[in-house]
C-alpha positions as a LaTeX table, in Angstrom:
\begin{tabular}{lrrr}
\hline
Residue & $x$ (\AA) & $y$ (\AA) & $z$ (\AA) \\
\hline
Met1 & 11.62 & 11.34 & $-38.89$ \\
Asp2 & 8.38 & 13.17 & $-38.02$ \\
Val3 & 7.64 & 15.53 & $-35.15$ \\
Ala4 & 5.84 & 12.85 & $-33.12$ \\
Gln5 & 9.00 & 10.74 & $-33.11$ \\
Phe6 & 11.08 & 13.70 & $-31.90$ \\
Lys7 & 8.59 & 14.29 & $-29.09$ \\
Arg8 & 8.80 & 10.65 & $-28.10$ \\
Gln9 & 12.61 & 10.71 & $-28.14$ \\
Ala10 & 12.73 & 13.74 & $-25.85$ \\
Ala11 & 10.22 & 12.14 & $-23.49$ \\
Glu12 & 12.14 & 8.88 & $-23.32$ \\
Gln13 & 15.31 & 10.69 & $-22.26$ \\
Ala14 & 13.46 & 12.50 & $-19.47$ \\
Val15 & 11.70 & 9.37 & $-18.22$ \\
Ile16 & 15.11 & 7.77 & $-17.55$ \\
Leu17 & 15.57 & 10.33 & $-14.76$ \\
Val18 & 12.48 & 9.20 & $-12.83$ \\
Glu19 & 13.52 & 7.10 & $-9.84$ \\
Ser20 & 11.58 & 4.70 & $-7.64$ \\
Gly21 & 9.90 & 6.33 & $-4.67$ \\
Met22 & 9.55 & 9.74 & $-6.34$ \\
Ile23 & 6.59 & 12.10 & $-6.36$ \\
Val24 & 6.33 & 12.94 & $-10.08$ \\
Gly25 & 4.49 & 15.79 & $-11.78$ \\
Leu26 & 2.71 & 14.60 & $-14.92$ \\
Gly27 & 2.64 & 17.34 & $-17.53$ \\
His28 & $-0.15$ & 18.21 & $-19.95$ \\
Gly29 & 0.01 & 18.15 & $-23.74$ \\
Ser30 & 0.93 & 16.06 & $-26.74$ \\
Thr31 & 4.62 & 15.80 & $-25.83$ \\
Ala32 & 4.14 & 15.21 & $-22.11$ \\
Gln33 & 1.76 & 12.33 & $-22.80$ \\
Tyr34 & 4.71 & 10.36 & $-24.18$ \\
Ala35 & 6.41 & 10.78 & $-20.81$ \\
Val36 & 3.29 & 9.53 & $-19.02$ \\
Gln37 & 3.26 & 6.50 & $-21.30$ \\
Gly38 & 6.98 & 5.95 & $-20.67$ \\
Ile39 & 6.51 & 6.05 & $-16.91$ \\
Ala40 & 3.66 & 3.56 & $-17.17$ \\
Arg41 & 5.84 & 1.26 & $-19.29$ \\
Arg42 & 8.64 & 1.34 & $-16.71$ \\
Leu43 & 6.15 & 0.52 & $-13.96$ \\
Arg44 & 4.89 & $-2.49$ & $-15.93$ \\
Glu45 & 8.43 & $-3.67$ & $-16.60$ \\
Gly46 & 9.36 & $-3.34$ & $-12.95$ \\
Ser47 & 12.27 & $-0.93$ & $-13.48$ \\
Leu48 & 10.29 & 1.71 & $-11.59$ \\
Thr49 & 8.31 & 1.21 & $-8.38$ \\
Asp50 & 6.52 & 3.15 & $-5.67$ \\
Ile51 & 6.05 & 6.40 & $-7.56$ \\
Val52 & 3.12 & 8.77 & $-7.10$ \\
Gly53 & 1.93 & 11.01 & $-9.94$ \\
Ile54 & 0.49 & 14.51 & $-9.62$ \\
Pro55 & $-1.39$ & 15.28 & $-12.87$ \\
Cys56 & $-1.47$ & 18.79 & $-14.33$ \\
Ser57 & $-4.95$ & 18.40 & $-15.83$ \\
Arg58 & $-8.01$ & 16.20 & $-15.77$ \\
Glu59 & $-7.05$ & 14.90 & $-19.20$ \\
Val60 & $-3.67$ & 13.75 & $-17.91$ \\
Glu61 & $-5.34$ & 12.32 & $-14.81$ \\
Asp62 & $-7.64$ & 10.22 & $-17.00$ \\
Leu63 & $-4.71$ & 8.97 & $-19.10$ \\
Ala64 & $-2.64$ & 8.10 & $-16.02$ \\
Arg65 & $-5.53$ & 6.17 & $-14.47$ \\
Gln66 & $-5.99$ & 4.20 & $-17.69$ \\
Leu67 & $-2.29$ & 3.34 & $-17.58$ \\
Glu68 & $-2.53$ & 2.40 & $-13.87$ \\
Ile69 & $-0.11$ & 5.04 & $-12.60$ \\
Pro70 & $-0.74$ & 5.68 & $-8.87$ \\
Leu71 & $-2.02$ & 9.25 & $-8.38$ \\
Ser72 & $-2.38$ & 11.70 & $-5.54$ \\
Thr73 & $-2.87$ & 15.45 & $-4.97$ \\
Leu74 & $-0.83$ & 18.43 & $-3.84$ \\
Glu75 & $-2.87$ & 18.49 & $-0.66$ \\
Val76 & $-1.37$ & 15.11 & 0.25 \\
His77 & 2.04 & 15.66 & $-1.40$ \\
Pro78 & 2.75 & 19.42 & $-1.48$ \\
Ser79 & 6.32 & 18.94 & $-2.72$ \\
Ile80 & 7.22 & 17.24 & $-6.01$ \\
Asp81 & 10.57 & 15.62 & $-6.73$ \\
Leu82 & 10.51 & 15.82 & $-10.52$ \\
Thr83 & 8.07 & 17.04 & $-13.17$ \\
Ile84 & 8.20 & 16.30 & $-16.89$ \\
Asp85 & 6.24 & 18.75 & $-19.02$ \\
Gly86 & 6.20 & 20.21 & $-22.51$ \\
Ala87 & 6.40 & 23.79 & $-23.77$ \\
Asp88 & 5.06 & 25.85 & $-26.65$ \\
Glu89 & 8.32 & 27.76 & $-26.89$ \\
Val90 & 11.69 & 27.43 & $-25.14$ \\
Thr91 & 14.91 & 29.45 & $-25.26$ \\
Pro92 & 18.45 & 28.22 & $-24.52$ \\
Ala93 & 18.17 & 30.12 & $-21.20$ \\
Leu94 & 15.24 & 27.82 & $-20.34$ \\
Glu95 & 12.62 & 30.54 & $-20.48$ \\
Leu96 & 9.28 & 29.12 & $-21.56$ \\
Ile97 & 5.90 & 29.89 & $-23.02$ \\
Lys98 & 3.33 & 27.34 & $-21.90$ \\
Gly99 & $-0.42$ & 27.05 & $-21.94$ \\
Gly100 & $-1.25$ & 26.18 & $-25.51$ \\
Gly101 & $-3.16$ & 23.20 & $-24.18$ \\
Gly102 & $-5.11$ & 25.34 & $-21.73$ \\
Ala103 & $-3.73$ & 23.85 & $-18.47$ \\
Leu104 & $-1.28$ & 26.65 & $-17.64$ \\
Leu105 & $-2.66$ & 27.36 & $-14.15$ \\
Arg106 & $-2.21$ & 23.84 & $-12.85$ \\
Glu107 & 1.05 & 23.48 & $-14.77$ \\
Lys108 & 2.49 & 26.58 & $-13.10$ \\
Ile109 & 1.29 & 25.55 & $-9.64$ \\
Val110 & 2.98 & 22.17 & $-10.10$ \\
Ala111 & 6.16 & 23.75 & $-11.47$ \\
Gln112 & 6.42 & 26.11 & $-8.50$ \\
Val113 & 6.54 & 23.22 & $-6.01$ \\
Thr114 & 8.82 & 20.99 & $-8.10$ \\
His115 & 12.46 & 20.48 & $-7.17$ \\
Arg116 & 13.48 & 19.47 & $-10.70$ \\
Glu117 & 11.38 & 20.71 & $-13.63$ \\
Ile118 & 12.29 & 18.97 & $-16.90$ \\
Ile119 & 10.98 & 20.29 & $-20.21$ \\
Ile120 & 10.67 & 18.08 & $-23.28$ \\
Ala121 & 10.15 & 19.42 & $-26.77$ \\
Asp122 & 10.91 & 18.94 & $-30.43$ \\
Gly123 & 13.26 & 21.33 & $-32.17$ \\
Ser124 & 10.47 & 23.41 & $-33.70$ \\
Lys125 & 9.73 & 24.87 & $-30.24$ \\
Val126 & 13.16 & 26.50 & $-29.85$ \\
Ser127 & 13.58 & 30.26 & $-30.20$ \\
Ser128 & 16.26 & 32.76 & $-29.34$ \\
Leu129 & 13.61 & 35.02 & $-27.78$ \\
Leu130 & 10.20 & 34.18 & $-26.40$ \\
Gly131 & 7.30 & 35.37 & $-28.52$ \\
Met132 & 8.91 & 34.63 & $-31.85$ \\
Arg133 & 6.82 & 31.49 & $-32.40$ \\
Ala134 & 4.02 & 31.24 & $-29.86$ \\
Pro135 & 1.49 & 33.63 & $-28.34$ \\
Val136 & 1.49 & 34.08 & $-24.58$ \\
Pro137 & $-1.67$ & 32.54 & $-23.10$ \\
Val138 & $-3.19$ & 34.64 & $-20.34$ \\
Glu139 & $-5.90$ & 33.10 & $-18.16$ \\
Val140 & $-8.37$ & 35.71 & $-16.90$ \\
Leu141 & $-11.50$ & 35.80 & $-14.77$ \\
Thr142 & $-14.71$ & 35.95 & $-16.78$ \\
Phe143 & $-15.79$ & 38.96 & $-14.68$ \\
Gly144 & $-14.63$ & 42.10 & $-16.46$ \\
Trp145 & $-12.54$ & 40.12 & $-18.93$ \\
Thr146 & $-12.74$ & 42.79 & $-21.63$ \\
Thr147 & $-10.83$ & 45.17 & $-19.34$ \\
Gln148 & $-7.96$ & 42.70 & $-19.44$ \\
Val149 & $-8.05$ & 42.81 & $-23.24$ \\
Ser150 & $-7.59$ & 46.60 & $-23.09$ \\
Phe151 & $-4.77$ & 46.27 & $-20.54$ \\
Leu152 & $-2.90$ & 43.68 & $-22.59$ \\
Arg153 & $-3.25$ & 45.76 & $-25.74$ \\
Glu154 & $-1.72$ & 48.69 & $-23.86$ \\
Leu155 & 1.26 & 46.42 & $-23.17$ \\
Gly156 & 1.65 & 45.94 & $-26.92$ \\
Ala157 & $-0.10$ & 42.63 & $-27.48$ \\
Val158 & $-2.40$ & 41.57 & $-30.27$ \\
Val159 & $-5.09$ & 39.81 & $-28.25$ \\
Glu160 & $-7.42$ & 37.03 & $-29.31$ \\
Gln161 & $-9.87$ & 35.22 & $-27.05$ \\
Arg162 & $-9.44$ & 31.47 & $-27.31$ \\
Lys163 & $-12.54$ & 29.73 & $-28.67$ \\
Thr164 & $-13.83$ & 26.18 & $-28.89$ \\
Pro165 & $-14.33$ & 24.56 & $-32.33$ \\
Asp166 & $-17.98$ & 25.68 & $-32.31$ \\
Gly167 & $-16.94$ & 29.31 & $-31.79$ \\
Ser168 & $-17.91$ & 29.74 & $-28.14$ \\
Pro169 & $-15.41$ & 31.03 & $-25.57$ \\
Leu170 & $-13.16$ & 28.31 & $-24.21$ \\
Leu171 & $-13.45$ & 27.78 & $-20.46$ \\
Thr172 & $-10.50$ & 26.36 & $-18.55$ \\
Glu173 & $-10.90$ & 23.64 & $-15.92$ \\
Cys174 & $-11.11$ & 26.46 & $-13.36$ \\
Gly175 & $-13.87$ & 28.24 & $-15.28$ \\
Asn176 & $-11.77$ & 31.09 & $-16.71$ \\
Tyr177 & $-11.16$ & 32.49 & $-20.20$ \\
Ile178 & $-7.84$ & 32.37 & $-22.06$ \\
Leu179 & $-6.54$ & 35.33 & $-24.06$ \\
Asp180 & $-3.79$ & 34.49 & $-26.54$ \\
Cys181 & $-1.44$ & 37.47 & $-26.71$ \\
Arg182 & 1.07 & 38.03 & $-29.49$ \\
Phe183 & 3.71 & 40.44 & $-28.19$ \\
Gly184 & 6.32 & 39.63 & $-30.80$ \\
Pro185 & 9.91 & 38.90 & $-29.69$ \\
Leu186 & 10.23 & 39.70 & $-25.98$ \\
Gln187 & 13.56 & 41.31 & $-25.15$ \\
Lys188 & 12.57 & 41.58 & $-21.47$ \\
Pro189 & 9.92 & 38.94 & $-20.73$ \\
Ala190 & 10.31 & 39.39 & $-16.97$ \\
Ala191 & 9.09 & 42.98 & $-17.22$ \\
Ile192 & 5.91 & 41.95 & $-19.04$ \\
Ala193 & 5.44 & 39.05 & $-16.62$ \\
Asn194 & 5.71 & 41.37 & $-13.64$ \\
Leu195 & 3.06 & 43.73 & $-15.02$ \\
Met196 & 0.68 & 40.83 & $-15.61$ \\
Asp197 & 1.41 & 39.34 & $-12.18$ \\
Asn198 & 0.27 & 42.58 & $-10.54$ \\
Arg199 & $-2.96$ & 42.96 & $-12.51$ \\
Ala200 & $-6.19$ & 42.06 & $-10.71$ \\
Gly201 & $-8.29$ & 39.76 & $-12.87$ \\
Ile202 & $-5.34$ & 38.03 & $-14.52$ \\
Val203 & $-5.20$ & 34.60 & $-12.91$ \\
Val204 & $-2.00$ & 33.35 & $-14.51$ \\
His205 & 0.07 & 33.87 & $-17.65$ \\
Gly206 & 2.07 & 31.50 & $-19.83$ \\
Leu207 & 5.49 & 33.06 & $-19.28$ \\
Phe208 & 7.33 & 30.44 & $-17.22$ \\
Leu209 & 10.55 & 32.15 & $-16.13$ \\
Asp210 & 13.10 & 30.68 & $-13.70$ \\
Leu211 & 11.02 & 27.53 & $-13.31$ \\
Ala212 & 12.68 & 25.03 & $-15.67$ \\
Asp213 & 15.86 & 23.26 & $-14.58$ \\
Glu214 & 16.56 & 21.13 & $-17.65$ \\
Ala215 & 15.28 & 20.50 & $-21.15$ \\
Phe216 & 15.58 & 17.70 & $-23.67$ \\
Ile217 & 15.18 & 18.99 & $-27.22$ \\
Ala218 & 14.94 & 16.38 & $-29.99$ \\
Gly219 & 15.38 & 17.10 & $-33.68$ \\
Glu220 & 17.21 & 16.17 & $-36.86$ \\
Asp221 & 20.53 & 16.93 & $-35.15$ \\
Gly222 & 19.84 & 14.49 & $-32.30$ \\
Ile223 & 18.87 & 15.26 & $-28.73$ \\
Arg224 & 20.19 & 18.29 & $-26.89$ \\
His225 & 20.22 & 18.36 & $-23.10$ \\
Trp226 & 20.09 & 21.84 & $-21.62$ \\
Arg227 & 20.76 & 22.43 & $-17.93$ \\
Lys228 & 20.41 & 25.57 & $-15.91$ \\
Glu229 & 22.08 & 26.25 & $-12.59$ \\
Gln230 & 20.15 & 28.57 & $-10.30$ \\
Lys231 & 22.52 & 31.52 & $-10.72$ \\
Asp232 & 23.32 & 31.03 & $-14.40$ \\
Asp233 & 21.90 & 33.28 & $-17.09$ \\
Glu234 & 22.43 & 30.77 & $-19.87$ \\
Ala235 & 21.81 & 27.04 & $-20.07$ \\
Glu236 & 24.69 & 24.62 & $-20.14$ \\
Glu237 & 24.24 & 22.43 & $-23.20$ \\
Ser238 & 25.43 & 18.87 & $-23.62$ \\
Pro239 & 24.69 & 16.38 & $-26.42$ \\
Val240 & 22.74 & 13.19 & $-25.78$ \\
Arg241 & 23.22 & 10.19 & $-27.98$ \\
Ser242 & 20.01 & 9.21 & $-29.72$ \\
\hline
\end{tabular}
């Protein structure tokens, strides 16, 4: 079974949790798009009605409109019942690195106002510590952006500005640059996150800590369902039949 099938399996498990009448956050990325497709399928079949989607990017918004999913904005619906989104890296404690697709600002805004944040991923995204597999994307203002490079290097990161295929700097939907930062395994990601949170010029970073409530991880060994209670340090794991 290939990675795409694992992504689809994880998405299908999460889509089961969407209920009629919900405000649903629609995540960005190759895995989350399977969830968007699954929601659209349930709407067509009639097993799901009266939902409203809040897309995490213009790309997801375009896909949802093509699939005829009703959409709105956070200005109209400032609280989201459930969001399904992917991750570039996830630990059993439900710490995440996100932003490989470039939509980390909107993804984090949506996650912060979501009552139940569900992460879907294939098994290749799992690590015991964040930073073992994926760089941490850091979205920065274009003004004085090289000073952020120096700051992040002082924190121990190997920093690379994200580029488009033609070699020009990639601009996010909000007109900012992304710096991909390789810190290596992060023993204390919250400490690095706090330093970046307090740095003027850094708009947002891809360390998503204490935001995810559940995760469906699909792989050769089936589908794992991780849950995290608010006061727990480690996720509670339960198997899901695939």
